[in-house]
LOBARO-675336 format. One record per residue (C-alpha): chain; residue number from 1; residue in three letters; x, y, z. Coordinates in Angstrom, 2 decimals. Each point is the difference from the previous one (the first is absolute). Layout:
<pts>
- A:NUM:ala:X:Y:Z
...
</pts>
This chain:
<pts>
- A:1:met:0.00:0.00:0.00
- A:2:lys:2.79:2.42:0.87
- A:3:ser:1.86:-0.75:-3.24
- A:4:lys:-3.18:0.75:-1.94
- A:5:ile:-0.44:3.34:1.78
- A:6:ile:3.66:0.89:-0.63
- A:7:ala:-0.32:-0.96:-3.66
- A:8:asn:-3.16:2.12:-0.35
- A:9:gly:1.78:2.90:1.71
- A:10:ile:2.97:-0.29:-2.37
- A:11:leu:-2.28:-0.17:-3.04
- A:12:arg:-1.96:2.99:1.26
- A:13:ala:3.20:2.01:0.55
- A:14:ile:1.22:-0.92:-3.49
- A:15:gly:-3.37:1.00:-1.42
- A:16:ile:0.12:3.36:1.78
- A:17:leu:3.57:0.67:-1.17
- A:18:leu:-0.95:-1.01:-3.56
- A:19:gly:-3.01:2.28:0.14
- A:20:ile:2.13:2.90:1.26
- A:21:phe:2.53:-0.67:-2.76
- A:22:leu:-2.69:-0.11:-2.69
- A:23:leu:-1.61:3.16:1.37
- A:24:gly:3.37:1.78:0.03
- A:25:tyr:0.72:-1.16:-3.55
- A:26:phe:-3.44:1.12:-1.14
- A:27:leu:0.44:3.43:1.59
- A:28:tyr:3.46:0.30:-1.54
- A:29:thr:-1.42:-0.88:-3.42
- A:30:ile:-2.74:2.62:0.20
- A:31:gln:2.12:2.64:1.74
- A:32:ser:-0.67:2.46:-2.82
- A:33:val:-3.74:-0.31:0.58
- A:34:ile:0.48:0.52:3.74
- A:35:ile:2.03:3.15:-0.70
- A:36:tyr:-2.76:1.26:-2.32
- A:37:ile:-2.59:-0.57:2.72
- A:38:ile:2.13:1.81:2.61
- A:39:ile:0.57:2.99:-2.30
- A:40:ala:-3.69:0.09:-0.89
- A:41:gly:-0.88:-0.12:3.69
- A:42:ile:2.31:2.94:0.73
- A:43:leu:-1.48:2.00:-2.90
- A:44:ser:-3.51:-0.70:1.23
- A:45:leu:0.95:1.24:3.48
- A:46:val:1.50:3.18:-1.46
- A:47:ala:-3.06:0.53:-2.19
- A:48:arg:-2.46:-0.73:2.80
- A:49:pro:-0.23:3.61:1.33
- A:50:ile:-0.54:1.31:-3.55
- A:51:ile:-2.77:-2.49:-0.70
- A:52:ile:-1.70:0.73:3.33
- A:53:phe:0.18:3.75:-0.73
- A:54:leu:-1.54:-0.44:-3.46
- A:55:arg:-2.77:-2.23:1.35
- A:56:thr:-0.91:2.03:3.08
- A:57:lys:0.73:3.60:-0.98
- A:58:leu:-0.62:0.00:-3.76
- A:59:lys:-2.60:-2.81:0.05
- A:60:phe:1.75:-2.06:-2.69
- A:61:pro:-1.27:-3.56:-0.52
- A:62:asn:2.50:-2.55:1.29
- A:63:thr:1.11:-1.27:-3.43
- A:64:leu:0.32:3.51:-1.42
- A:65:ala:2.03:1.10:3.05
- A:66:val:2.37:-2.95:-0.51
- A:67:val:0.38:0.66:-3.74
- A:68:phe:0.61:3.70:0.60
- A:69:thr:2.61:-0.80:2.68
- A:70:met:1.81:-2.47:-2.25
- A:71:ile:0.04:2.50:-2.88
- A:72:phe:1.41:2.60:2.38
- A:73:met:2.74:-2.37:1.22
- A:74:leu:0.84:-1.10:-3.56
- A:75:ser:0.22:3.64:-1.04
- A:76:leu:2.48:0.61:2.81
- A:77:leu:2.04:-3.02:-1.06
- A:78:thr:-0.01:1.11:-3.64
- A:79:gly:1.00:3.50:1.02
- A:80:leu:2.92:-1.36:2.02
- A:81:ile:1.20:-2.13:-2.92
- A:82:val:-0.24:2.94:-2.40
- A:83:met:1.82:2.16:2.53
- A:84:phe:2.96:-2.41:0.02
- A:85:ile:0.38:-0.04:-3.79
- A:86:pro:2.18:3.16:-0.24
- A:87:leu:2.40:-1.29:2.67
- A:88:ile:0.20:-3.48:-1.55
- A:89:thr:0.48:1.48:-3.47
- A:90:glu:2.75:2.35:1.14
- A:91:gln:1.89:-2.68:1.94
- A:92:gly:-0.62:-2.55:-2.73
- A:93:gln:1.73:2.17:-2.55
- A:94:asn:3.13:-0.13:2.12
- A:95:leu:-0.22:-3.72:0.73
- A:96:ser:-0.84:-1.27:-3.51
- A:97:leu:2.68:-1.54:-2.15
- A:98:leu:-0.27:2.82:-2.49
- A:99:glu:1.06:2.50:2.67
- A:100:val:2.84:-1.89:1.66
- A:101:asp:2.59:2.41:-1.37
- A:102:lys:-1.94:2.99:1.29
- A:103:leu:-0.50:-1.70:3.38
- A:104:glu:3.72:-0.80:0.20
- A:105:ser:0.85:3.59:-0.81
- A:106:asn:-2.37:1.36:2.66
- A:107:ile:1.25:-2.36:2.68
- A:108:gln:3.62:0.71:-0.89
- A:109:glu:-0.69:3.74:0.21
- A:110:ile:-1.51:-0.28:3.48
- A:111:phe:2.81:-2.35:1.04
- A:112:asn:2.65:2.46:-1.19
- A:113:gln:-1.69:2.88:1.84
- A:114:ile:-0.23:-2.03:3.20
- A:115:thr:3.68:-1.00:-0.30
- A:116:ser:1.02:3.60:-0.67
- A:117:tyr:-2.05:1.26:2.95
- A:118:phe:1.61:-2.37:2.51
- A:119:ser:3.47:0.29:-1.52
- A:120:ser:-0.07:3.78:0.43
- A:121:arg:-0.37:-0.66:3.73
- A:122:gly:2.83:-2.52:0.13
- A:123:ile:-2.33:-3.01:0.19
- A:124:asp:0.74:-2.80:-2.49
- A:125:val:-2.83:-2.29:1.08
- A:126:leu:-1.21:-0.62:-3.56
- A:127:gly:3.42:-0.42:-1.59
- A:128:glu:-0.02:-3.79:0.16
- A:129:leu:-3.48:-0.17:-1.57
- A:130:lys:1.01:1.44:-3.39
- A:131:asn:0.93:-3.39:-1.45
- A:132:leu:-3.27:-1.66:0.92
- A:133:asp:-2.36:-0.77:-2.88
- A:134:phe:-3.34:1.39:1.14
- A:135:ile:-1.54:0.36:-3.45
- A:136:ser:0.04:-3.71:-0.83
- A:137:gln:-2.44:-0.54:2.84
- A:138:phe:-2.57:2.14:-1.76
- A:139:lys:0.08:-2.25:-3.06
- A:140:glu:-1.80:-2.66:2.01
- A:141:ile:-2.94:2.31:0.66
- A:142:pro:-1.74:-0.63:-3.37
- A:143:asp:-0.18:-3.73:0.86
- A:144:phe:-1.67:0.93:3.25
- A:145:leu:-2.43:2.27:-1.84
- A:146:asn:-0.87:-2.84:-2.40
- A:147:ala:-0.78:-2.24:2.98
- A:148:val:-2.25:2.72:1.41
- A:149:leu:-1.85:0.31:-3.30
- A:150:gly:-0.44:-3.77:-0.05
- A:151:ala:-1.84:0.26:3.31
- A:152:val:-2.55:2.51:-1.33
- A:153:gly:-2.37:-2.81:-1.02
- A:154:ser:0.00:-1.48:3.50
- A:155:ile:-0.54:3.41:1.53
- A:156:ser:-2.97:0.58:-2.30
- A:157:val:-1.60:-3.27:1.12
- A:158:gly:0.67:0.89:3.61
- A:159:leu:-1.48:3.48:-0.39
- A:160:phe:-3.17:-1.35:-1.59
- A:161:ser:-0.33:-2.65:2.73
- A:162:val:0.45:2.55:2.78
- A:163:leu:-2.56:2.37:-1.55
- A:164:phe:-2.52:-2.82:-0.52
- A:165:ile:0.33:-1.27:3.58
- A:166:ser:0.01:3.55:1.41
- A:167:phe:-3.28:0.81:-1.75
- A:168:phe:-1.84:-2.82:1.75
- A:169:phe:1.69:0.69:3.35
- A:170:met:-1.18:3.63:-0.29
- A:171:lys:-3.45:-0.88:-1.34
- A:172:asp:-0.66:-2.63:2.66
- A:173:ser:1.84:1.18:3.08
- A:174:his:-0.97:-3.19:1.83
- A:175:leu:1.44:-2.33:-2.66
- A:176:leu:3.44:-0.29:1.60
- A:177:lys:-1.53:-0.10:3.46
- A:178:asn:-2.35:-2.83:-0.98
- A:179:gly:2.95:-1.93:-1.43
- A:180:val:1.85:0.27:3.30
- A:181:met:-3.09:-0.84:2.03
- A:182:ala:-0.45:-3.21:-2.00
- A:183:ile:3.12:-1.49:1.61
- A:184:val:-0.62:1.33:3.52
- A:185:pro:-0.85:-2.69:2.58
- A:186:glu:-3.65:-0.14:1.00
- A:187:gly:-0.92:2.08:3.01
- A:188:asn:2.59:2.70:-0.70
- A:189:glu:-1.69:1.65:-2.97
- A:190:asn:-1.24:3.07:1.87
- A:191:arg:3.33:0.69:1.67
- A:192:phe:1.90:-0.39:-3.28
- A:193:ser:-2.55:2.20:-1.76
- A:194:lys:0.52:2.73:2.57
- A:195:ser:3.79:-0.35:-0.32
- A:196:leu:-0.12:0.24:-3.80
- A:197:asp:-2.10:3.18:0.15
- A:198:thr:2.54:1.57:2.37
- A:199:ile:2.90:-1.12:-2.19
- A:200:asn:-1.66:1.47:-3.11
- A:201:asn:-0.44:3.36:1.72
- A:202:leu:3.54:0.13:1.38
- A:203:leu:1.68:-1.12:-3.23
- A:204:ser:-2.07:2.43:-2.09
- A:205:arg:1.19:2.82:2.24
- A:206:tyr:3.57:-1.37:-0.11
- A:207:phe:0.20:-0.09:-3.80
- A:208:ile:-1.62:3.43:-0.26
- A:209:gly:2.63:1.17:2.51
- A:210:leu:2.76:-1.40:-2.23
- A:211:ile:-1.41:1.91:-2.95
- A:212:ser:0.01:3.15:2.11
- A:213:gln:3.62:-0.64:1.00
- A:214:ile:1.08:-0.47:-3.62
- A:215:thr:-1.91:3.14:-1.03
- A:216:ile:1.73:2.13:2.64
- A:217:leu:3.45:-1.26:-1.04
- A:218:phe:-0.87:0.42:-3.67
- A:219:ile:-0.92:3.66:0.53
- A:220:ile:3.17:0.72:2.00
- A:221:tyr:2.28:-1.78:-2.49
- A:222:thr:-1.63:1.75:-2.95
- A:223:ile:0.49:3.42:1.59
- A:224:ile:3.67:-0.75:0.74
- A:225:leu:0.75:-1.27:-3.51
- A:226:leu:-1.84:2.86:-1.69
- A:227:ile:1.88:2.57:2.08
- A:228:phe:3.31:-1.34:-1.30
- A:229:gly:-1.20:-0.46:-3.57
- A:230:ile:0.33:-3.80:-0.20
- A:231:asp:-1.48:-1.47:-3.19
- A:232:asn:-3.10:-2.23:0.37
- A:233:ala:-0.37:1.18:3.60
- A:234:val:-3.56:-1.31:0.39
- A:235:val:0.88:-3.49:-1.22
- A:236:ile:3.12:-0.31:2.15
- A:237:ala:-1.89:1.32:3.03
- A:238:phe:-2.79:-2.53:-0.45
- A:239:leu:2.41:-2.91:-0.51
- A:240:cys:1.98:0.86:3.15
- A:241:ala:-3.20:0.55:2.01
- A:242:leu:-1.40:-3.34:-1.18
- A:243:leu:3.13:-1.80:1.19
- A:244:asn:-0.93:0.99:3.56
- A:245:leu:-2.50:-2.86:-0.10
- A:246:ile:3.06:-2.14:0.78
- A:247:pro:0.78:0.94:3.60
- A:248:tyr:3.54:1.18:0.77
- A:249:val:1.52:-1.55:-3.17
- A:250:gly:-2.22:1.93:-2.43
- A:251:pro:1.17:3.48:1.08
- A:252:leu:3.64:-1.08:-0.45
- A:253:ile:-0.72:-1.22:-3.53
- A:254:gly:-1.90:3.22:-0.67
- A:255:ala:2.98:2.04:1.19
- A:256:val:2.33:-1.81:-2.43
- A:257:ile:-2.44:0.50:-2.88
- A:258:met:-0.49:3.69:0.76
- A:259:phe:3.76:0.48:0.35
- A:260:ile:0.74:-1.64:-3.37
- A:261:leu:-2.84:1.66:-1.93
- A:262:ser:0.76:3.41:1.52
- A:263:met:3.61:-0.33:-1.13
- A:264:thr:-0.74:-1.35:-3.49
- A:265:ser:-2.59:2.70:-0.67
- A:266:asn:2.84:2.55:0.12
- A:267:ile:2.43:-1.87:-2.25
- A:268:gly:2.03:2.48:-2.02
- A:269:leu:0.22:2.63:2.74
- A:270:asp:3.03:0.67:2.18
- A:271:phe:0.31:-2.62:2.73
- A:272:gln:1.43:2.20:2.74
- A:273:ser:-2.23:3.05:-0.43
- A:274:glu:-3.22:-1.57:-1.30
- A:275:ile:-0.41:-3.78:0.27
- A:276:leu:1.43:-0.59:3.49
- A:277:pro:-1.71:2.93:1.82
- A:278:thr:-3.38:-0.67:-1.64
- A:279:thr:0.14:-3.71:0.82
- A:280:met:1.02:0.69:3.60
- A:281:tyr:-2.83:2.51:0.50
- A:282:val:-2.48:-2.49:-1.43
- A:283:met:1.24:-2.73:2.36
- A:284:ile:-0.24:2.38:2.98
- A:285:gly:-3.60:0.67:-1.00
- A:286:tyr:-0.57:-3.76:-0.30
- A:287:leu:1.38:-0.50:3.51
- A:288:ile:-2.29:2.72:1.39
- A:289:ala:-2.99:-1.65:-1.68
- A:290:gln:0.94:-3.34:1.56
- A:291:leu:0.32:1.57:3.43
- A:292:ile:-3.48:1.53:-0.37
- A:293:asp:-1.35:-3.38:-1.08
- A:294:asn:1.72:-2.01:2.75
- A:295:phe:-0.77:2.33:2.90
- A:296:ala:-3.35:1.47:-1.05
- A:297:ser:-1.89:-1.78:-2.80
- A:298:gln:0.72:-3.65:0.82
- A:299:pro:-0.64:0.10:3.78
- A:300:ile:-3.33:1.77:-0.53
- A:301:ile:-1.11:-2.26:-2.85
- A:302:phe:1.01:-3.30:1.61
- A:303:ser:-1.25:0.85:3.48
- A:304:lys:-3.37:1.21:-1.30
- A:305:thr:-0.60:-2.75:-2.56
- A:306:thr:1.44:-3.13:1.62
- A:307:lys:-0.37:0.96:3.67
- A:308:ser:3.59:-1.10:0.64
- A:309:his:2.96:1.73:1.65
- A:310:pro:2.75:1.20:-2.42
- A:311:leu:2.59:-2.21:1.79
- A:312:glu:-2.35:-2.95:-0.37
- A:313:ile:-0.31:0.70:-3.74
- A:314:phe:3.78:0.34:-0.34
- A:315:leu:0.66:-3.38:1.63
- A:316:ile:-2.68:-1.75:-2.06
- A:317:ile:1.42:1.39:-3.26
- A:318:ile:3.53:-1.07:0.95
- A:319:ile:-1.18:-3.51:0.91
- A:320:gly:-2.00:-0.24:-3.24
- A:321:gly:3.07:1.06:-1.97
- A:322:leu:2.27:-2.53:1.71
- A:323:leu:-2.48:-2.83:-0.62
- A:324:phe:-1.31:0.77:-3.49
- A:325:gly:2.15:2.79:-1.44
- A:326:val:-1.52:3.01:-1.75
- A:327:val:-3.42:-1.68:-0.36
- A:328:gly:-0.05:-0.61:3.74
- A:329:met:0.80:3.65:0.71
- A:330:ile:-2.83:1.21:-2.23
- A:331:thr:-2.62:-2.42:1.33
- A:332:ala:1.09:-0.06:3.66
- A:333:val:-2.21:2.85:1.23
- A:334:pro:-3.31:-1.06:-1.62
- A:335:leu:0.51:-3.65:0.96
- A:336:tyr:0.92:0.95:3.57
- A:337:thr:-3.07:2.25:0.22
- A:338:ala:-2.26:-2.84:-1.16
- A:339:leu:1.64:-2.40:2.47
- A:340:lys:-0.53:2.44:2.88
- A:341:val:-3.70:0.31:-0.79
- A:342:ile:-0.47:-3.79:-0.07
- A:343:leu:2.00:-0.49:3.21
- A:344:lys:-2.07:2.63:1.78
- A:345:glu:-3.22:-1.72:-1.04
- A:346:phe:1.04:-3.53:1.02
- A:347:leu:2.64:0.54:2.71
- A:348:ser:-1.15:3.22:1.59
- A:349:asp:0.71:-1.29:3.52
- A:350:asn:3.67:-0.68:-0.70
- A:351:lys:2.23:2.55:1.73
- A:352:ile:2.37:0.49:-2.95
- A:353:val:-2.85:0.25:-2.51
- A:354:lys:-1.83:2.42:2.25
- A:355:ser:3.09:2.22:0.16
- A:356:leu:0.57:-0.04:-3.78
- A:357:thr:-3.64:0.60:-0.95
- A:358:lys:-1.08:2.49:2.66
- A:359:asp:-0.45:2.77:-2.60
- A:360:leu:-1.99:-2.09:-2.50
</pts>
């Protein structure tokens, strides 16, 4: 009898492990679909306040409110793409094979001016770099561009899928909720329903807060770049502001991009009297904008939208980054917010949970 029980236990354990393996393989296979659903869910949360406004204030029918909201969001996306065309065209002319000679000449000119500037001060830091072949590296860029163009088809399919799923998430706001409730154990439906409503409200406010943060940085960056006459100021400002969606790492990448584009926009001018001072002033302005964001915008937005302490948010983002890289840093705050809501609903008597969720 005992051997039979042990055998059944072993078979059951093997069955469970096999089921977990098959489930993991299935999820890995359809990971693109899962990503589409997640993106569509985020878009529906961002669009939720707009749809509610159109339905309640302007008395739009639900379907018309959703269609109008999607047209509005698509118009914004199209406008952003069109806005990037001048920057891409200008940089593409320098990076294309047909302009390698011109690119080499421009880089050599800046290099010579930098060398002359430091040499005049007795600093020969760049002397050993003259023999390095930088230009050959740029010849690999067209291959990269071809690979990007080859991915356009996949992006198109993804965009259509996201829009299609988003439409139904927006049209039937309970569709995603009903899908989750279908797998909730019996007897817990009401508590999960209450948790999901709270999560929807908090995440909607969080994503709207992120948009506000990006808008503030975009305005500050644009003003700085326009003051110093940087070409394509609006596009560069938006790109650098958008990178702030990646906590801590994004602003560093944005700083590098702004530094490079600020310098290349003045190619042909004197390095010491024009390029270097202008670039330094722009970077000082960038630093001021980051200080405003870190000490004013972010604490207000995160504390108001996620009901979490700034130190708490910092630690969660760092942990998310260590575990899952950039994706973990981006998703750490919304996932942590959702987890807090669920823990408060089901473990409200726990001392640690009570301390973490006291403001929810």
